[in-house]
GUKOL-224103 format. One line per field, with one value per residue: residue in one letter; x, y, z of N, C-alpha, C in turn. Coordinates in steps of 0.02 Angstrom, whole numbers, plus 50000, padded with zeros to 5 digits. Layout:
residu <- [a	...];
n_px <- [X	...];
n_py <- [Y	...];
n_pz <- [Z	...];
ca_px <- [X	...];
ca_py <- [Y	...];
ca_pz <- [Z	...];
c_px <- [X	...];
c_py <- [Y	...];
c_pz <- [Z	...];
***
This chain:
residu <- [m	t	h	q	g	q	e	a	s	a	l	v	l	q	a	e	s	h	l	a	p	g	s	l	v	l	d	l	a	c	g	y	g	r	n	g	l	a	l	a	r	r	g	h	q	v	w	f	a	d	r	n	r	e	a	l	d	a	i	q	s	r	l	s	e	e	r	l	n	g	v	l	w	q	t	d	l	e	a	h	e	r	p	l	g	q	r	r	f	d	a	i	l	v	c	h	y	l	h	r	p	l	l	p	d	l	a	l	a	l	r	p	g	g	i	l	i	y	e	t	f	t	t	d	n	r	a	f	g	r	p	n	n	p	a	f	l	l	e	p	n	e	l	k	s	a	f	a	s	l	e	t	i	h	y	r	e	g	i	w	r	n	p	d	r	a	t	a	q	l	i	a	r	k	a	d];
n_px <- [48715	48642	48567	48492	48365	48336	48268	48320	48381	48270	48324	48415	48342	48261	48371	48411	48336	48415	48514	48610	48558	48636	48745	48913	48928	48989	48981	49018	49093	49000	48940	48828	48771	48642	48590	48680	48650	48516	48530	48594	48508	48426	48504	48621	48798	48884	49014	49058	49120	49203	49278	49240	49241	49150	49029	49051	49058	48924	48861	48906	48844	48714	48721	48748	48644	48544	48586	48664	48772	48913	49057	49174	49257	49373	49429	49514	49459	49501	49646	49734	49795	49746	49623	49535	49611	49655	49524	49366	49204	49035	48929	48927	48888	48863	48809	48779	48907	49062	49212	49305	49431	49418	49321	49354	49402	49292	49216	49316	49337	49218	49150	49134	48976	48931	48845	48835	48779	48730	48717	48714	48732	48703	48760	48646	48594	48636	48535	48462	48546	48668	48750	48854	48984	49076	49168	49103	48997	48907	48933	48806	48757	48875	48891	48831	48926	49048	49044	49019	49068	48994	48841	48694	48564	48466	48448	48435	48428	48406	48280	48228	48087	48029	48131	48187	48306	48437	48496	48590	48562	48617	48601	48702	48764	48914	48984	48981];
n_py <- [47893	48036	48062	48181	48193	48157	48196	48309	48243	48207	48243	48339	48447	48468	48509	48626	48733	48767	48842	48991	49121	49119	49026	48957	48806	48638	48509	48354	48220	48220	48159	48166	48279	48313	48347	48459	48545	48569	48654	48765	48810	48874	48990	48964	48954	48840	48723	48590	48427	48296	48143	48112	48152	48159	48173	48289	48367	48356	48430	48552	48583	48592	48704	48801	48801	48830	48964	48954	48979	48903	48794	48691	48551	48438	48301	48175	48099	48009	47987	48077	48140	48241	48303	48415	48517	48678	48737	48812	48789	48850	48741	48576	48434	48270	48128	47964	47919	47856	47877	47840	47891	48022	48083	48156	48264	48334	48401	48492	48571	48641	48801	48909	48882	48813	48689	48524	48395	48236	48079	47915	47739	47595	47454	47368	47373	47277	47181	47223	47230	47308	47455	47337	47305	47312	47406	47522	47544	47593	47569	47536	47682	47745	47850	47960	47958	47982	48121	48179	48291	48400	48488	48404	48416	48342	48164	48019	47837	47695	47582	47609	47636	47605	47667	47515	47533	47541	47663	47799	47960	48122	48287	48408	48550	48651	48724	48900];
n_pz <- [48553	48624	48733	48756	48793	48906	49075	49200	49354	49500	49626	49594	49547	49672	49753	49701	49751	49860	49824	49786	49679	49521	49554	49553	49482	49489	49377	49399	49324	49215	49106	48980	49029	49071	49199	49255	49129	49157	49270	49218	49136	49219	49274	49336	49337	49253	49262	49160	49200	49124	49072	48923	48769	48665	48739	48793	48681	48644	48740	48725	48605	48649	48747	48652	48563	48646	48697	48821	48946	48996	49061	48976	49032	48995	49085	49155	49302	49384	49349	49405	49558	49635	49561	49566	49612	49670	49636	49669	49721	49721	49723	49696	49608	49588	49504	49492	49496	49564	49643	49756	49814	49778	49852	49987	49920	49885	49976	50008	49898	49888	49920	50076	50143	50026	49927	49918	49803	49793	49722	49706	49662	49766	49871	49868	49743	49664	49654	49549	49426	49323	49392	49461	49520	49657	49682	49629	49704	49848	50006	50143	50213	50189	50103	50189	50292	50232	50214	50333	50383	50336	50337	50342	50230	50159	50154	50088	50072	49986	49903	49744	49639	49459	49362	49431	49553	49666	49777	49855	49928	49943	49997	50050	50165	50163	50313	50336];
ca_px <- [48652	48659	48533	48457	48291	48332	48259	48360	48376	48224	48362	48451	48294	48246	48431	48421	48307	48465	48574	48600	48549	48708	48803	48957	48914	49025	48935	49073	49073	48936	48913	48800	48750	48565	48587	48724	48607	48460	48542	48616	48450	48407	48542	48681	48861	48903	49072	49049	49185	49200	49330	49216	49243	49083	48977	49061	49037	48851	48839	48929	48797	48657	48743	48751	48578	48496	48611	48678	48842	48952	49127	49179	49319	49392	49475	49500	49454	49538	49712	49760	49795	49697	49607	49506	49676	49622	49462	49312	49129	48967	48894	48960	48844	48886	48760	48789	48985	49099	49286	49311	49486	49410	49273	49385	49429	49241	49212	49381	49319	49156	49159	49091	48908	48920	48805	48844	48720	48770	48670	48743	48702	48709	48767	48582	48585	48663	48479	48434	48590	48721	48823	48858	49048	49082	49212	49058	48928	48922	48909	48757	48779	48949	48892	48818	48981	49105	49032	49002	49078	48943	48775	48646	48498	48424	48478	48388	48450	48352	48256	48173	48047	48019	48152	48203	48368	48459	48542	48593	48554	48636	48611	48728	48802	48976	48979	49001];
ca_py <- [47911	48089	48076	48236	48189	48138	48252	48311	48199	48255	48259	48400	48489	48479	48546	48689	48784	48786	48881	49059	49140	49121	49003	48915	48742	48579	48447	48315	48171	48251	48124	48208	48350	48334	48386	48534	48588	48599	48720	48815	48849	48914	49045	48947	48955	48769	48689	48525	48397	48227	48127	48086	48214	48161	48203	48367	48402	48358	48477	48608	48599	48609	48766	48845	48801	48872	49020	48942	48985	48845	48776	48611	48533	48359	48276	48101	48118	47950	47989	48128	48126	48288	48330	48480	48572	48728	48760	48818	48800	48858	48684	48512	48393	48205	48084	47900	47902	47849	47867	47843	47931	48092	48105	48197	48341	48367	48449	48548	48605	48680	48871	48913	48888	48776	48637	48454	48360	48167	48026	47852	47662	47558	47384	47337	47388	47211	47141	47244	47224	47348	47422	47284	47308	47341	47480	47574	47532	47618	47518	47564	47744	47764	47927	48002	47964	48017	48188	48192	48368	48440	48493	48358	48443	48285	48103	47946	47779	47635	47563	47653	47597	47645	47608	47477	47534	47565	47718	47846	48033	48171	48359	48446	48615	48657	48785	48965];
ca_pz <- [48587	48661	48799	48759	48809	48986	49122	49263	49420	49537	49675	49574	49556	49748	49779	49659	49788	49908	49783	49768	49611	49474	49586	49522	49497	49458	49368	49395	49285	49194	49053	48927	49049	49088	49273	49226	49085	49200	49326	49180	49119	49289	49277	49377	49294	49264	49232	49145	49196	49109	49013	48869	48727	48624	48776	48810	48614	48650	48788	48689	48559	48687	48767	48599	48551	48699	48719	48890	48975	49025	49030	48966	49068	48980	49124	49190	49377	49409	49332	49450	49638	49657	49503	49575	49625	49708	49607	49721	49686	49760	49727	49664	49586	49562	49489	49477	49491	49634	49647	49843	49825	49768	49914	50036	49898	49858	50020	50006	49838	49912	49957	50124	50125	49978	49932	49889	49786	49771	49718	49666	49670	49833	49865	49860	49672	49634	49637	49485	49381	49327	49401	49513	49539	49727	49672	49613	49744	49908	50067	50178	50262	50165	50078	50239	50340	50195	50212	50406	50417	50307	50374	50301	50213	50139	50145	50085	50051	49981	49839	49713	49580	49403	49360	49492	49573	49736	49781	49917	49898	49985	49995	50107	50150	50209	50359	50321];
c_px <- [48680	48627	48504	48396	48277	48313	48321	48330	48328	48263	48392	48405	48270	48306	48440	48387	48364	48524	48555	48595	48631	48749	48847	48945	48968	48980	48986	49049	48998	48898	48882	48756	48683	48556	48613	48669	48545	48463	48574	48556	48410	48446	48607	48736	48882	48971	49049	49117	49170	49256	49321	49207	49177	49030	48988	49046	48961	48828	48852	48873	48736	48663	48737	48680	48537	48530	48631	48755	48859	49020	49140	49258	49331	49445	49464	49508	49494	49622	49753	49750	49744	49672	49565	49550	49637	49557	49401	49239	49070	48925	48939	48904	48881	48819	48789	48869	49018	49173	49298	49381	49467	49349	49295	49381	49357	49220	49253	49366	49254	49180	49121	49013	48896	48882	48833	48784	48745	48719	48706	48712	48741	48735	48695	48561	48607	48588	48450	48481	48651	48701	48804	48938	49063	49138	49155	49002	48951	48890	48849	48797	48841	48942	48883	48889	49042	49099	49003	49024	49039	48875	48720	48579	48448	48471	48426	48440	48404	48341	48205	48137	48026	48076	48191	48293	48379	48503	48542	48594	48585	48626	48643	48753	48861	48963	49010	49066];
c_py <- [47980	48098	48145	48256	48180	48191	48252	48261	48248	48273	48328	48468	48517	48526	48616	48752	48805	48833	48949	49076	49142	49079	48953	48852	48689	48530	48405	48245	48166	48186	48180	48270	48360	48367	48462	48577	48609	48653	48777	48849	48887	48967	49032	48941	48881	48750	48610	48481	48320	48203	48109	48155	48214	48187	48272	48400	48417	48419	48542	48632	48618	48689	48817	48849	48837	48934	49022	48958	48923	48824	48706	48602	48452	48346	48209	48115	48067	47942	48034	48122	48173	48326	48399	48536	48617	48772	48758	48825	48813	48791	48635	48461	48326	48158	48023	47887	47900	47830	47876	47886	48012	48126	48158	48276	48364	48417	48505	48584	48646	48746	48856	48915	48851	48710	48572	48425	48295	48121	47979	47796	47642	47495	47342	47331	47319	47165	47166	47241	47282	47416	47383	47266	47335	47399	47534	47575	47557	47572	47569	47620	47769	47840	47976	48016	47994	48093	48215	48270	48411	48444	48454	48401	48380	48219	48050	47896	47728	47614	47596	47616	47640	47693	47575	47485	47551	47616	47755	47914	48075	48242	48392	48514	48611	48723	48839	48985];
c_pz <- [48633	48720	48814	48792	48889	49023	49180	49325	49462	49609	49658	49579	49623	49761	49763	49715	49843	49884	49768	49703	49575	49509	49532	49533	49453	49455	49353	49379	49259	49140	49001	48965	49072	49158	49254	49187	49120	49246	49276	49158	49173	49302	49311	49310	49313	49237	49228	49140	49167	49058	48934	48821	48693	48672	48791	48740	48615	48689	48755	48638	48586	48719	48708	48570	48581	48722	48792	48899	49014	49006	49028	48990	49047	49036	49155	49259	49407	49390	49360	49521	49657	49590	49517	49589	49672	49689	49670	49691	49739	49766	49689	49663	49556	49558	49459	49444	49556	49622	49713	49849	49816	49822	49956	49998	49870	49909	50023	49960	49847	49946	50022	50107	50059	49986	49883	49863	49755	49777	49670	49693	49750	49826	49852	49782	49631	49617	49567	49431	49390	49354	49473	49541	49611	49725	49662	49646	49815	49965	50104	50233	50242	50142	50139	50280	50296	50198	50290	50432	50378	50342	50326	50291	50204	50129	50145	50055	50043	49909	49803	49656	49519	49391	49437	49501	49647	49750	49862	49878	49954	49961	50053	50098	50191	50249	50327	50366];
***
Protein backbone atom coordinates (compact mmCIF):
# COMPACT_ATOMS: atom_id res chain seq x y z
CA UNK A 1 0.00 0.00 0.00
CA UNK A 2 1.58 3.27 -1.07
CA UNK A 3 -0.75 5.72 0.65
CA UNK A 4 -0.52 7.94 -2.43
CA UNK A 5 -4.17 8.95 -2.25
CA UNK A 6 -3.98 10.39 1.26
CA UNK A 7 -4.16 14.13 1.55
CA UNK A 8 -1.78 16.17 3.62
CA UNK A 9 -2.60 16.87 7.24
CA UNK A 10 -4.74 19.97 7.77
CA UNK A 11 -2.12 21.11 10.29
CA UNK A 12 0.62 20.98 7.65
CA UNK A 13 -1.47 22.99 5.22
CA UNK A 14 -2.19 25.55 7.96
CA UNK A 15 1.50 25.77 8.89
CA UNK A 16 2.62 26.27 5.29
CA UNK A 17 1.50 29.91 5.47
CA UNK A 18 4.28 30.49 8.03
CA UNK A 19 7.03 29.22 5.72
CA UNK A 20 9.09 31.45 3.48
CA UNK A 21 8.99 30.49 -0.22
CA UNK A 22 11.45 27.71 -1.02
CA UNK A 23 12.03 26.74 2.62
CA UNK A 24 14.25 23.76 3.40
CA UNK A 25 11.91 21.31 5.19
CA UNK A 26 12.68 18.05 6.97
CA UNK A 27 9.78 15.56 6.90
CA UNK A 28 10.90 13.37 9.80
CA UNK A 29 9.70 9.74 9.94
CA UNK A 30 7.86 10.64 6.75
CA UNK A 31 6.35 7.28 5.90
CA UNK A 32 5.03 7.55 2.36
CA UNK A 33 5.55 11.32 2.37
CA UNK A 34 2.04 12.70 2.00
CA UNK A 35 2.86 15.82 4.02
CA UNK A 36 6.31 16.46 2.57
CA UNK A 37 5.02 15.93 -0.96
CA UNK A 38 2.34 18.56 -0.36
CA UNK A 39 5.03 21.04 0.66
CA UNK A 40 7.26 20.06 -2.29
CA UNK A 41 4.32 20.76 -4.61
CA UNK A 42 4.22 24.27 -3.12
CA UNK A 43 7.86 24.88 -4.01
CA UNK A 44 9.62 23.93 -0.79
CA UNK A 45 12.82 21.87 -0.74
CA UNK A 46 11.96 18.73 1.24
CA UNK A 47 14.17 16.11 2.85
CA UNK A 48 12.22 12.89 3.38
CA UNK A 49 13.69 10.93 6.33
CA UNK A 50 12.52 7.42 7.15
CA UNK A 51 13.98 3.97 7.71
CA UNK A 52 11.51 2.28 5.33
CA UNK A 53 13.19 1.84 1.92
CA UNK A 54 9.90 0.84 0.24
CA UNK A 55 8.27 4.08 1.39
CA UNK A 56 11.22 6.17 0.22
CA UNK A 57 11.16 4.42 -3.17
CA UNK A 58 7.46 5.28 -3.48
CA UNK A 59 8.28 8.92 -2.67
CA UNK A 60 11.02 8.92 -5.30
CA UNK A 61 8.50 7.68 -7.86
CA UNK A 62 6.12 10.51 -6.95
CA UNK A 63 8.91 13.07 -7.10
CA UNK A 64 9.93 11.82 -10.55
CA UNK A 65 6.37 11.61 -11.87
CA UNK A 66 5.55 15.12 -10.70
CA UNK A 67 9.01 16.56 -11.51
CA UNK A 68 9.55 17.70 -7.94
CA UNK A 69 12.83 18.08 -6.10
CA UNK A 70 13.44 16.21 -2.88
CA UNK A 71 16.17 14.47 -0.94
CA UNK A 72 15.63 10.93 0.33
CA UNK A 73 17.37 10.11 3.59
CA UNK A 74 17.12 6.53 4.77
CA UNK A 75 17.95 6.51 8.46
CA UNK A 76 16.86 4.83 11.65
CA UNK A 77 16.25 7.83 13.89
CA UNK A 78 16.24 5.65 16.99
CA UNK A 79 19.56 3.89 16.28
CA UNK A 80 21.75 6.98 16.67
CA UNK A 81 22.24 9.30 19.62
CA UNK A 82 22.07 12.49 17.51
CA UNK A 83 20.74 11.47 14.09
CA UNK A 84 20.27 15.03 12.85
CA UNK A 85 23.91 15.91 13.54
CA UNK A 86 24.71 19.47 12.47
CA UNK A 87 21.94 19.65 9.85
CA UNK A 88 19.73 22.74 10.01
CA UNK A 89 16.32 23.31 8.45
CA UNK A 90 13.86 26.15 7.95
CA UNK A 91 11.07 23.82 9.04
CA UNK A 92 10.74 20.39 10.60
CA UNK A 93 7.59 18.37 10.17
CA UNK A 94 6.70 15.40 12.39
CA UNK A 95 3.35 13.61 12.09
CA UNK A 96 2.35 10.53 14.06
CA UNK A 97 5.82 9.76 15.38
CA UNK A 98 7.24 10.06 18.87
CA UNK A 99 10.77 9.26 20.00
CA UNK A 100 11.28 11.33 23.14
CA UNK A 101 15.12 11.34 23.09
CA UNK A 102 14.95 13.15 19.74
CA UNK A 103 12.74 16.04 20.90
CA UNK A 104 15.55 18.36 22.15
CA UNK A 105 17.43 17.89 18.88
CA UNK A 106 14.48 19.11 16.84
CA UNK A 107 14.64 22.61 18.31
CA UNK A 108 18.42 22.64 17.79
CA UNK A 109 18.03 21.60 14.15
CA UNK A 110 15.79 24.58 13.36
CA UNK A 111 17.46 27.62 11.84
CA UNK A 112 16.66 30.96 13.52
CA UNK A 113 13.07 31.81 12.62
CA UNK A 114 12.44 28.16 11.73
CA UNK A 115 9.06 26.48 12.13
CA UNK A 116 8.28 23.23 13.92
CA UNK A 117 5.12 21.42 12.81
CA UNK A 118 4.32 18.50 15.11
CA UNK A 119 1.24 16.32 15.51
CA UNK A 120 1.01 12.97 17.25
CA UNK A 121 -1.19 10.88 19.48
CA UNK A 122 -1.90 11.48 23.16
CA UNK A 123 -2.71 9.06 25.96
CA UNK A 124 -6.42 9.69 25.31
CA UNK A 125 -6.01 7.79 22.04
CA UNK A 126 -6.11 4.50 23.96
CA UNK A 127 -9.90 4.84 23.91
CA UNK A 128 -9.80 4.48 20.11
CA UNK A 129 -7.31 1.64 19.69
CA UNK A 130 -3.85 1.90 18.20
CA UNK A 131 -1.44 3.32 18.93
CA UNK A 132 -1.90 2.56 22.60
CA UNK A 133 1.66 1.89 23.81
CA UNK A 134 2.59 4.63 26.34
CA UNK A 135 6.02 4.95 24.67
CA UNK A 136 4.26 6.36 21.60
CA UNK A 137 1.65 8.53 23.32
CA UNK A 138 2.09 12.04 24.65
CA UNK A 139 1.05 12.88 28.19
CA UNK A 140 -1.20 15.96 28.65
CA UNK A 141 0.68 19.14 27.64
CA UNK A 142 3.90 17.17 27.03
CA UNK A 143 4.34 18.44 23.47
CA UNK A 144 3.93 22.08 24.44
CA UNK A 145 6.30 21.65 27.40
CA UNK A 146 8.94 19.90 25.28
CA UNK A 147 9.13 22.95 23.01
CA UNK A 148 8.61 25.71 25.59
CA UNK A 149 11.71 27.46 24.23
CA UNK A 150 9.89 28.07 20.94
CA UNK A 151 7.19 30.67 20.30
CA UNK A 152 3.85 28.88 20.04
CA UNK A 153 1.87 29.86 16.95
CA UNK A 154 -0.79 27.15 17.28
CA UNK A 155 -1.47 24.51 19.92
CA UNK A 156 -4.38 22.15 20.23
CA UNK A 157 -4.77 18.98 22.19
CA UNK A 158 -7.87 16.86 22.24
CA UNK A 159 -10.16 14.39 20.59
CA UNK A 160 -10.96 14.66 16.90
CA UNK A 161 -13.80 13.00 15.03
CA UNK A 162 -13.76 11.35 11.59
CA UNK A 163 -11.73 9.38 12.28
CA UNK A 164 -11.85 9.21 16.07
CA UNK A 165 -8.40 9.90 17.49
CA UNK A 166 -6.74 11.96 20.19
CA UNK A 167 -3.76 14.09 19.25
CA UNK A 168 -1.72 17.11 20.20
CA UNK A 169 -0.76 19.63 17.52
CA UNK A 170 1.92 22.29 17.63
CA UNK A 171 3.16 24.92 15.24
CA UNK A 172 6.01 26.88 16.82
CA UNK A 173 8.77 29.27 15.71
CA UNK A 174 12.38 29.42 16.86
CA UNK A 175 13.51 32.93 17.78
CA UNK A 176 15.55 34.82 15.18
